[in-house]
C-alpha positions in Angstrom: 10.0 6.0 -10.7 10.5 2.2 -12.1 12.2 -0.2 -9.6 14.6 -2.4 -11.9 18.0 -4.7 -10.6 20.6 -3.3 -8.7 24.4 -4.6 -10.0 26.7 -3.3 -7.1 30.3 -2.6 -8.4 32.8 -4.9 -6.5 29.9 -7.1 -4.8 28.3 -10.0 -6.7 25.3 -9.5 -8.3 22.9 -10.7 -6.4 21.2 -8.1 -4.4 17.7 -6.0 -6.6 17.2 -2.8 -6.0 14.7 -2.1 -3.7 13.2 1.2 -2.4 12.6 2.2 0.2 15.4 1.0 2.2 15.8 1.0 5.5 18.0 -0.6 8.3 17.6 -4.3 9.3 16.1 -3.6 12.4 17.0 -5.7 15.1 20.1 -7.2 13.3 22.4 -5.2 14.7 24.6 -2.6 13.8 27.3 -5.1 12.6 24.9 -6.2 10.2 23.8 -2.6 9.0 27.8 -2.1 8.7 28.4 -5.1 6.7 25.2 -4.5 4.0 27.0 -1.2 3.2 30.3 -2.3 3.0 28.9 -5.4 0.6 27.1 -2.7 -1.3 23.2 -4.6 -0.1 20.5 -3.2 0.4 18.0 -3.6 3.3 14.4 -3.6 2.3 11.8 -1.5 4.6 7.9 -2.1 4.1 6.5 1.8 2.4 3.7 3.5 3.8 0.7 3.3 2.0 -0.6 6.9 0.5 -4.3 6.2 1.9 -6.1 4.5 4.1 -6.9 0.7 4.0 -10.6 1.3 3.7 -10.1 4.1 1.0 -10.3 1.8 -2.0 -13.8 0.5 -1.5 -15.9 -1.3 -2.8 -13.6 -1.9 -5.1 -10.9 -3.5 -2.9 -11.9 -4.2 0.8 -10.5 -2.2 3.7 -9.7 -6.5 5.4 -7.5 -7.6 2.2 -5.6 -4.1 1.7 -4.8 -4.4 5.5 -3.7 -8.2 6.0 -2.2 -7.9 2.1 0.6 -4.9 3.4 0.4 -5.3 6.6 1.1 -9.7 6.6 2.3 -10.4 3.2 4.4 -7.4 2.2 5.5 -7.1 5.4 6.5 -11.1 5.2 8.8 -10.0 1.7 10.9 -7.9 3.2 11.0 -9.6 6.2 12.6 -12.7 4.3 14.0 -10.9 2.0 16.3 -9.2 4.5 17.3 -12.2 6.3 18.2 -13.9 3.2 20.4 -11.3 2.9 21.8 -11.7 6.4 22.6 -15.5 5.4 24.2 -14.2 1.7 26.3 -12.2 3.8 27.6 -14.5 6.6 28.1 -17.2 3.1 30.3 -14.8 1.4 32.2 -13.8 4.2 32.8 -17.6 4.5 33.2 -18.4 0.8 30.4 -20.7 0.8 29.7 -21.1 -2.3 26.9 -23.9 -2.6 25.1 -21.7 0.4 24.9 -18.3 -1.7 23.9 -20.1 -5.2 20.8 -22.2 -2.4 20.5 -18.5 -1.2 19.5 -17.3 -4.9 15.6 -18.3 -4.9 14.6 -16.6 -1.7 16.2 -13.5 -2.9 14.4 -13.4 -5.8 11.1 -14.4 -4.8 11.7 -11.9 -1.5 12.9 -9.3 -3.6 10.5 -9.5 -6.1 7.7 -9.4 -4.3 8.5 -6.1 -2.4 9.2 -4.9 -5.8 5.9 -5.8 -7.3 3.9 -5.0 -4.4 5.6 -1.2 -3.5 4.8 -0.9 -7.7 1.2 -2.3 -7.2 0.5 0.2 -3.6 1.6 3.3 -6.1 -0.5 1.6 -9.1 -3.8 2.6 -6.7 -5.5 5.3 -5.7 -8.6 6.4 -4.3 -11.8 7.1 -6.4 -12.3 10.9 -4.7 -8.2 11.3 -5.3 -8.5 10.6 -8.9 -8.4 6.9 -9.1 -9.5 5.4 -12.5 -9.6 8.7 -14.1 -8.4 7.5 -17.9 -4.4 9.0 -18.9 -4.4 11.7 -21.2 -1.4 13.0 -23.1 1.4 11.2 -24.2 0.3 7.5 -22.2 -3.1 8.2 -23.2 -2.1 8.4 -27.1 1.2 5.7 -26.5 -2.0 3.3 -25.3 -4.7 4.6 -28.8 -1.2 4.0 -31.1 -0.4 0.4 -29.5 -3.7 -1.0 -28.7 -6.2 0.5 -30.4 -8.2 2.0 -27.3 -8.1 2.3 -23.3 -10.7 -0.4 -23.3 -9.3 -3.3 -25.6 -6.0 -2.1 -23.4 -7.8 -3.6 -20.3 -9.7 -5.8 -21.9 -6.2 -7.6 -22.6 -5.1 -7.4 -19.3 -7.6 -8.7 -17.9 -7.9 -11.6 -20.0 -4.4 -12.4 -19.4 -4.8 -11.6 -15.6 -7.5 -14.0 -15.8 -6.0 -16.8 -18.4 -2.4 -16.4 -15.6 -2.4 -20.1 -13.8 -1.1 -20.4 -10.6 -0.3 -17.2 -9.2 1.5 -14.2 -10.2 1.2 -10.5 -12.0 -0.2 -8.7 -15.5 1.6 -5.6 -16.6 1.6 -2.9 -18.8 4.9 -2.2 -20.0 7.0 0.1 -21.6 9.8 -1.2 -24.0 12.5 1.4 -23.6 14.0 0.2 -26.8 11.2 0.1 -28.9 9.1 3.0 -27.6 6.4 0.7 -27.5 3.8 -0.8 -24.9 3.3 -4.1 -24.1 0.9 -6.4 -21.7 3.2 -9.2 -20.0 2.8 -11.4 -17.0 5.5 -12.8 -14.5 4.6 -15.9 -12.7 4.6 -15.7 -8.5 6.5 -13.2 -7.2 9.3 -12.3 -10.5 9.7 -9.2 -11.0 9.2 -7.5 -14.6 13.1 -6.7 -14.9 13.3 -10.8 -15.4 11.5 -10.5 -19.1 14.4 -8.2 -19.8 16.0 -4.3 -18.7 14.5 -2.9 -21.3 10.9 -3.4 -19.7 9.9 -0.7 -17.6 6.1 -1.4 -15.5 3.7 1.4 -15.5 1.2 -0.8 -13.8 1.1 -4.3 -12.2 -2.0 -6.1 -11.0 -1.5 -8.9 -8.8 -3.1 -12.2 -8.9 -2.7 -13.9 -6.1 -5.4 -15.5 -4.3 -4.3 -13.2 -1.4 -5.0 -10.2 -3.5 -8.8 -10.6 -3.7 -10.4 -14.0 -2.3 -11.5 -12.8 0.4 -13.7 -10.6 -1.2 -14.7 -11.9 -4.9 -13.9 -15.6 -3.5 -12.6 -17.0 -7.0 -14.4 -15.1 -9.5 -10.9 -13.6 -10.6 -12.3 -11.6 -13.7 -14.5 -9.7 -11.6 -11.7 -8.9 -9.4 -10.1 -7.1 -12.3 -13.0 -5.2 -13.9 -13.3 -3.7 -10.7 -9.7 -2.8 -10.5 -9.4 -0.1 -12.8 -11.8 1.8 -10.6 -8.9 2.6 -8.5 -6.1 2.5 -11.2 -3.6 5.3 -10.5 -3.2 6.3 -14.5 -1.3 10.0 -12.9 1.4 7.3 -11.6 1.9 5.6 -14.8 1.9 8.9 -16.9 4.5 10.1 -15.0 6.5 6.6 -15.1 6.1 6.7 -19.0 6.6 10.9 -19.2 10.3 9.8 -17.7 11.5 7.5 -19.0 10.4 8.5 -22.5 12.4 12.0 -21.9 
């Protein structure tokens, strides 16, 4: 299912709905209990459904290991740390501290949201990665973009043109029942562009996603990642949202 913001009744609307969740590791049962009492969700690094080297040659095993075990793991750790500080600030009524923590929660929580979707967007070729979408999503792509090839070209062009770091998304506008291509800066999740937008596919264009393999030739990375795109996952999300 698509991941989006979670607004917990009776608690400040500061925490993102992130999945999966777990305990706070070494922070202790008191912190876990406070999280439960305040409705705050503690993030956990998700396991991948494939080996690190399973996406080669499109994405090297070395990149996948570093991306998952270093970068994504850091977002999870930093998000949980920010939540612990948020809990302490709320307990003291320290409004300036609560406000200061917004950026850390957004950045690291967004990094967790985006990467959790990204791993599901990928699939080894021998398990169906790269197979084009059919049925309802395939028809919607033809209707809204003209063809799958036109969609790929648009996403690649916008991803290549994105200055600095960020993401390029295939999104569903639930209100208009229309597919869109959107970009977000840094680790902003798609929900920051509007709650009506549901991410179907997201491609990270941070340098850590491709530089070890593709150096500064980002267009080659964007071209090859489609060989391991998991359209089945995107189709399942699409079908569940338009039902």
